[in-house]
N, C-alpha and C positions, 0 to 999 in steps of 0.2 A: 504494500500500500504506500502511496506517495501523497504527501500533503503539501499543497502550495498555499502560501499566505502572503497577503499584501495589505499594507495599511496606507490609506490616503486620507489626509485630514482626519476626520473623526470616524471613518468607516474602515473596518477590517474585513477583508474578503478572504474566505477560506474555501479551497477546492480540494477534496479528497478523491483520489482515483485508485481503483483496485482492478488489476487485470484478472479476469475470470478464466480466459483461455487465450489462444493465439489471436482471435479476432473480436473478442467481447470484453467490455469493461463495465464496471459499476462506478457511479460517481455520486458525490454529495457536495452541494454548493450552498453556502449561506453567507450572509453579511452580518456583522455585529456592529450595532449603533447604540450608543448609550447603554451598553451592557445587555442588550436584547437582540435575539436573532430575527432577521427579516430576510425576505426573498429566498427562502429555503427551497431548493430543488434537488431531487435525487432520482436516480433511475439507472437503466441499463442501456448501453449503446453498442452497436456492432459496426464493423467495417463494411463499406459497401461491397456487394458481391463482385464487382469488377476488380477488387483487390487481388482475387485469386488468379487473375490473368496477368498480373504484373504491371498493369497500367496504373499510373499515379499522376496526380497533378503536380505542379511545380510552384514554388514560391521563391521569388528573388528578393533578397534582403538589400538594404541600402548599401551594404558593403560589397555588393555585386556577387555575393555567394548565392548559389542556387540550391535549394533544398527540396527533396521529394516529400510529398504529403499525401495522405489518404483521409477521406472524410468518414467520420462515424455517423451512423444513422441512429437517432435517439428513439427507441421503440417505446419509451415511457411517456413521451409527449403526445398530446392529442393534436391532430391537424388543425 
């Protein structure tokens, strides 16, 4: 399990990610403001099926480095 935390002004953002298997992860996100949790979201996300064919999108950073990326589909969210 990996925990990402960020504090900006008076808001702390926390994202916890746990890998279930090679293509699935569980996540939990929330913000802490004035000691209380808000905007809590949790669920399961899976890599898009195209991942298995080796196709991936690209992201070019400001430093001109190019990174491969794959999008997760959040099955916990309602359309």
